[in-house]
C-alpha positions in Angstrom: 9.0 17.5 93.9 7.0 15.1 91.9 8.2 17.1 88.9 11.8 17.2 89.7 11.8 13.0 90.1 10.1 12.9 86.7 13.0 14.8 85.0 15.7 12.6 86.7 13.9 9.5 85.5 13.5 10.8 82.0 17.4 11.9 81.8 18.3 8.4 83.1 16.3 6.7 80.4 17.5 8.5 77.6 21.1 7.8 78.8 20.4 4.3 79.0 19.2 4.5 75.3 22.3 6.2 74.4 24.8 4.0 75.9 23.1 0.6 75.2 24.4 0.4 71.5 27.6 1.4 72.7 28.3 -1.4 75.0 26.9 -4.0 72.7 29.2 -3.0 69.8 32.5 -2.9 72.5 31.4 -6.4 73.4 31.0 -7.7 69.9 34.1 -6.4 69.2 35.7 -8.2 72.1 34.4 -11.4 71.3 35.6 -11.0 67.9 39.3 -10.4 68.9 39.0 -13.4 71.2 38.2 -15.7 68.4 41.0 -14.4 66.2 44.4 -16.6 66.2 47.4 -14.8 67.9 51.0 -15.0 66.6 54.3 -13.9 67.7 55.5 -10.9 65.3 58.9 -9.0 64.7 59.4 -6.3 62.6 62.2 -6.2 59.7 65.2 -3.6 61.1 68.2 -2.5 59.5 71.5 -4.1 61.0 74.5 -5.7 60.5 75.3 -9.5 60.4 79.1 -10.7 60.6 80.5 -14.1 60.4 83.8 -14.6 62.4 86.1 -17.5 62.7 88.1 -18.6 65.6 91.2 -20.4 64.9 93.8 -22.0 67.0 97.1 -21.9 65.1 100.6 -23.2 65.8 103.9 -21.5 64.7 106.4 -23.3 62.5 109.8 -22.3 61.2 109.8 -20.7 57.5 112.2 -23.2 56.8 114.1 -26.1 58.4 117.2 -27.4 57.2 119.4 -30.5 58.1 123.0 -29.0 57.3 125.2 -31.8 56.0 129.1 -31.6 54.8 129.7 -32.3 51.0 132.8 -34.4 52.1 133.9 -37.0 54.7 136.2 -36.5 57.1 136.9 -35.7 60.9 135.5 -33.0 62.5 138.1 -30.5 63.3 136.2 -27.8 64.7 132.4 -27.0 65.6 131.9 -23.2 66.0 128.0 -23.4 66.9 125.8 -24.8 69.6 121.8 -25.0 69.9 120.3 -21.7 70.4 123.0 -19.7 68.4 121.9 -17.3 65.7 123.8 -17.3 62.7 123.8 -15.5 59.3 123.9 -17.0 55.6 127.4 -17.9 54.6 128.8 -17.9 58.5 131.0 -20.9 59.0 129.5 -23.4 61.3 132.5 -26.1 61.2 135.7 -27.4 59.9 135.9 -30.8 58.3 139.7 -32.2 58.0 140.2 -34.3 55.0 143.8 -34.9 54.6 143.9 -36.8 51.3 142.3 -33.7 49.6 145.4 -32.0 50.0 147.2 -34.4 48.2 144.7 -34.6 45.4 144.7 -30.8 45.3 148.6 -31.0 44.9 148.1 -33.9 42.2 145.9 -31.7 40.0 148.4 -28.8 40.0 151.0 -30.8 38.7 148.8 -32.3 36.0 148.1 -28.5 35.2 151.9 -27.8 34.8 152.3 -31.1 32.9 149.8 -30.1 30.4 151.2 -26.4 30.3 154.2 -27.9 29.4 153.0 -30.3 26.8 151.2 -27.4 25.1 154.6 -25.5 24.7 156.2 -28.4 23.4 153.6 -29.1 21.2 153.6 -25.3 19.8 157.5 -25.9 19.5 156.9 -29.0 17.3 154.5 -27.0 15.2 157.1 -24.4 14.7 159.5 -27.0 13.8 157.3 -28.7 11.4 156.2 -25.5 9.7 160.1 -24.5 9.4 160.9 -28.0 7.7 157.8 -27.9 5.5 158.9 -24.4 4.2 162.6 -25.4 3.4 161.3 -28.8 1.5 158.4 -26.8 -0.3 160.8 -24.2 -1.5 163.1 -26.9 -2.7 160.1 -28.6 -4.6 158.8 -25.6 -6.1 162.3 -24.5 -7.4 162.7 -27.7 -9.1 159.2 -27.7 -10.5 159.8 -23.9 -11.8 162.9 -25.1 -13.3 161.3 -28.2 -14.8 158.8 -26.0 -16.5 161.4 -23.5 -17.9 163.6 -26.0 -19.3 161.6 -29.3 -20.0 164.0 -32.6 -19.6 166.5 -30.7 -17.4 165.1 -32.4 -14.3 164.3 -35.9 -14.1 160.7 -37.0 -13.2 162.0 -39.4 -10.5 164.1 -36.3 -8.8 160.7 -34.2 -9.2 158.4 -37.0 -7.5 160.5 -37.2 -4.6 160.9 -33.8 -3.8 156.9 -33.3 -4.2 156.5 -36.5 -1.8 159.0 -35.1 0.8 156.8 -31.6 0.3 153.5 -33.6 1.4 154.9 -35.3 4.1 156.2 -32.4 5.6 152.8 -30.8 5.4 151.3 -34.0 7.0 153.7 -33.4 9.9 152.5 -29.8 10.2 149.1 -31.1 10.5 150.1 -34.0 12.9 151.7 -31.2 15.2 148.5 -29.2 15.2 146.4 -32.1 16.1 149.0 -32.8 19.1 148.7 -29.4 20.2 145.0 -29.5 20.4 145.1 -32.7 22.2 147.6 -31.1 24.7 145.3 -28.0 25.1 142.0 -30.4 25.8 144.4 -32.4 28.3 145.1 -28.9 30.0 141.5 -28.2 30.3 140.7 -31.7 31.7 143.7 -31.0 34.6 142.1 -27.7 34.9 138.7 -29.0 35.4 139.8 -31.4 37.8 141.9 -29.0 39.8 138.7 -26.7 40.4 136.5 -29.9 41.3 139.0 -30.6 44.0 139.4 -26.9 45.0 135.7 -27.0 45.4 135.9 -30.2 47.6 138.2 -28.7 49.8 136.1 -25.5 50.3 133.5 -27.9 51.7 135.5 -28.6 54.5 134.4 -25.3 55.5 130.7 -26.0 56.3 128.5 -22.8 55.9 125.0 -22.0 57.0 122.7 -21.7 53.8 120.4 -19.2 55.5 119.8 -16.7 58.7 118.6 -18.7 61.4 119.0 -20.6 64.8 120.6 -23.7 65.5 117.8 -25.8 67.1 120.0 -29.0 67.3 123.5 -30.0 67.1 124.5 -33.6 66.4 128.2 -33.6 66.2 131.6 -33.0 68.2 135.0 -32.4 67.7 136.7 -35.5 66.5 133.8 -37.2 65.3 133.8 -38.9 61.8 131.3 -37.2 59.5 130.1 -38.9 56.4 129.1 -36.8 53.3 125.5 -36.0 52.6 125.8 -36.5 48.8 123.1 -39.1 48.5 119.6 -38.1 49.6 118.6 -42.0 50.0 121.6 -42.5 53.1 120.2 -41.5 56.3 123.4 -39.9 57.1 123.5 -37.8 60.4 123.8 -34.2 59.7 126.0 -31.7 61.6 123.4 -29.3 63.0 119.8 -28.5 62.2 119.0 -24.7 61.3 115.6 -23.2 61.5 114.7 -20.0 59.9 112.8 -18.3 62.7 113.1 -14.6 61.7 109.9 -15.1 59.9 107.4 -17.8 60.9 104.5 -19.7 59.2 101.4 -19.2 61.7 99.5 -22.5 60.5 95.9 -22.9 61.1 93.1 -25.6 60.1 90.0 -23.9 58.5 86.8 -26.1 58.6 85.3 -27.3 55.4 82.4 -25.1 55.4 84.5 -22.0 55.7 86.8 -22.9 53.0 84.7 -20.7 50.6 85.6 -17.6 52.3 89.4 -17.9 52.5 91.3 -15.8 50.1 94.8 -14.8 49.9 95.4 -11.3 51.4 92.5 -11.6 53.9 93.2 -9.7 57.1 93.2 -11.8 60.4 93.6 -10.8 64.0 96.2 -12.8 65.7 96.7 -13.1 69.6 99.8 -14.7 71.0 98.9 -15.2 74.8 102.5 -16.9 75.5 104.1 -13.2 74.8 101.6 -11.0 75.4 101.5 -9.7 71.7 98.5 -8.9 69.2 98.8 -8.0 65.7 97.2 -8.4 62.5 98.3 -10.7 59.6 97.3 -11.4 56.3 96.5 -14.9 54.7 99.6 -15.7 52.3 98.7 -19.3 51.2 96.5 -22.3 51.7 96.6 -26.0 50.5 93.5 -25.9 48.3 93.2 -29.2 49.8 90.6 -30.3 52.5 92.0 -33.1 54.6 89.8 -36.0 54.3 90.3 -36.9 58.2 90.0 -33.4 59.9 87.5 -31.9 57.3 90.0 -28.7 57.5 92.1 -27.0 55.1 95.7 -25.8 56.2 96.0 -22.0 55.8 99.1 -19.8 56.6 100.0 -16.5 57.5 103.7 -15.2 57.4 104.7 -13.6 60.8 107.7 -11.3 61.0 109.8 -12.5 63.9 113.2 -10.6 63.7 113.4 -10.2 67.3 112.8 -14.1 67.9 110.4 -13.0 70.4 108.1 -16.0 69.1 109.6 -19.5 69.2 108.3 -22.1 67.1 105.8 -24.2 68.4 104.0 -21.6 70.3 100.1 -21.5 70.0 98.2 -18.3 68.6 94.4 -17.7 69.0 93.4 -15.9 65.2 89.9 -14.3 64.4 89.1 -14.1 60.9 86.2 -12.2 59.3 84.4 -14.4 56.9 81.7 -12.5 55.8 79.8 -9.0 56.9 77.0 -6.8 55.7 76.2 -3.5 57.2 72.9 -1.6 57.0 71.1 -4.4 55.7 67.4 -5.5 56.1 67.4 -8.2 58.9 64.8 -10.6 60.5 64.9 -13.6 62.8 65.7 -16.8 61.1 62.6 -18.5 62.5 60.6 -16.0 60.4 61.9 -17.8 57.3 60.1 -20.7 55.7 60.7 -22.7 52.3 58.0 -23.0 49.7 59.7 -25.4 47.5 62.6 -24.2 46.5 61.6 -20.4 47.2 62.4 -18.7 50.6 59.7 -16.8 52.1 57.8 -15.0 55.1 54.6 -14.5 56.2 53.9 -10.9 56.8 51.2 -8.8 58.2 49.6 -5.9 56.3 48.0 -2.7 58.2 44.8 -4.8 58.9 46.9 -7.4 60.4 46.1 -9.8 57.6 48.4 -12.2 56.1 50.4 -11.8 53.1 52.9 -14.2 51.8 56.3 -12.6 50.6 58.8 -14.3 48.3 62.0 -13.2 49.6 65.5 -13.1 48.5 68.2 -14.2 51.1 71.6 -13.0 51.8 74.0 -13.8 54.6 72.7 -16.2 57.5 73.5 -15.9 61.1 72.2 -18.2 64.0 69.5 -15.8 65.1 68.9 -13.4 62.2 69.1 -13.6 58.4 69.6 -10.9 55.6 66.8 -9.9 53.3 67.9 -8.8 49.8 64.5 -8.2 48.5 60.9 -8.6 49.4 60.7 -6.4 52.6 61.0 -3.3 53.8 62.0 -2.0 57.3 59.2 -1.9 59.6 57.3 -5.0 57.9 56.1 -7.3 60.4 56.7 -11.1 59.9 55.1 -14.0 62.0 57.8 -16.2 64.0 57.5 -19.6 63.8 54.5 -22.3 63.1 53.6 -20.3 60.0 51.9 -23.3 58.6 48.8 -22.5 60.8 48.0 -19.4 59.0 46.9 -18.8 55.4 47.0 -15.9 52.9 44.4 -13.3 54.0 43.8 -14.5 57.2 43.5 -11.9 60.2 45.3 -12.6 63.2 46.0 -10.8 66.7 49.9 -9.8 66.6 51.9 -10.3 69.6 54.9 -7.8 69.2 58.1 -9.1 70.1 61.3 -7.0 70.4 64.4 -8.9 68.6 67.9 -7.7 67.9 68.7 -5.8 64.6 72.6 -7.2 64.3 74.4 -10.1 65.0 77.9 -11.3 65.0 78.4 -15.1 64.6 81.6 -16.7 65.7 82.7 -20.1 64.6 85.4 -22.2 65.9 88.1 -23.8 63.8 89.2 -27.4 63.6 91.9 -28.8 65.8 95.7 -28.7 65.0 97.2 -31.9 63.4 100.3 -32.3 65.5 101.6 -35.5 64.0 101.2 -34.2 60.3 103.5 -31.2 61.7 106.0 -33.3 63.4 106.5 -35.5 60.4 106.9 -32.2 58.2 109.4 -31.0 60.7 111.3 -34.4 60.4 111.2 -34.1 56.7 112.9 -30.6 56.8 109.9 -28.5 57.3 108.6 -28.4 53.9 105.3 -28.2 52.8 
């Protein structure tokens, strides 16, 4: 019995001897871990970062034209009213101008008179040429006779014949000049006739383009003034809106102007008509409004069915920038060392290693790393100034998203400026 107890005592002693160093080492490591500074870390991941811009836009007619008559007169008949759809060349109204008829008849008489003058001048040329031919023949015979028989013809008689010949030749030239003047007078009369005919054609007021009548200013019997002087504030007959194609105007914030390019696709939603479609940026002002700090940007929208009315609002989403399959880390992992961006990364022994990095697109939570890190590298999040190169830390791993879509909101629409543009004919 005493022998068995001795064996148990010997085994217990040996076990104590073996476990003593192990417990000592474990306690030492726990104490060492308790003294290490801790830090939140996240792993670099493969993901995507996208920037989108949400804009509120307003539809405007492609063109707005105030239709004036070219001549003054009384409204004989107006054929259109607000809301009517018209086509280019369609007669909108007729103006009555009685004096134009008399002027047109006068120009017709002037043309006939000029034609008669031209005919008379041609007859005068023929008569003058015939007389000149006869007188010249007489002079030539006397001259030939005088040369054949010197002294037979008196010199006085020869000189008189020559004088008559030259006078007859001058009469031919005068007749030709009168004919040229009569021809010019006929051209003037013809031009005047064309002018009055053109004015008479203006009594039919036609649509300059396809569109919709959005306002009517005149009624039958009203006295209408011609719109020949842009400085006069003459009332037009109608206002015509080209609504078959619309301009969607959107204010892009100053910070996002750099991302705007012609041809960029944009998603558009018109809640008023429950319609969504894709458009393309066709033009922008290339000028930032100093009050709103926005740049007007336009998309042309096909509206042949007139389902969208000018003045309606639209919500648009424009993709500004996007990268896929990129290395991303949280923004709070990024620090600036002078002008150089850097991160505090951990190696396999959890020691701090400072890496300079090249940064790409930034989001609100994530940033793209073009170079300096690899997927899986761990980086410290925040308070990086507390740690130094080579320092060992206790990492507290956090789970962060790999991808992010950042949506910015555009500026406000300058309604007053757009109303002013409409009152000036809808021109930019």
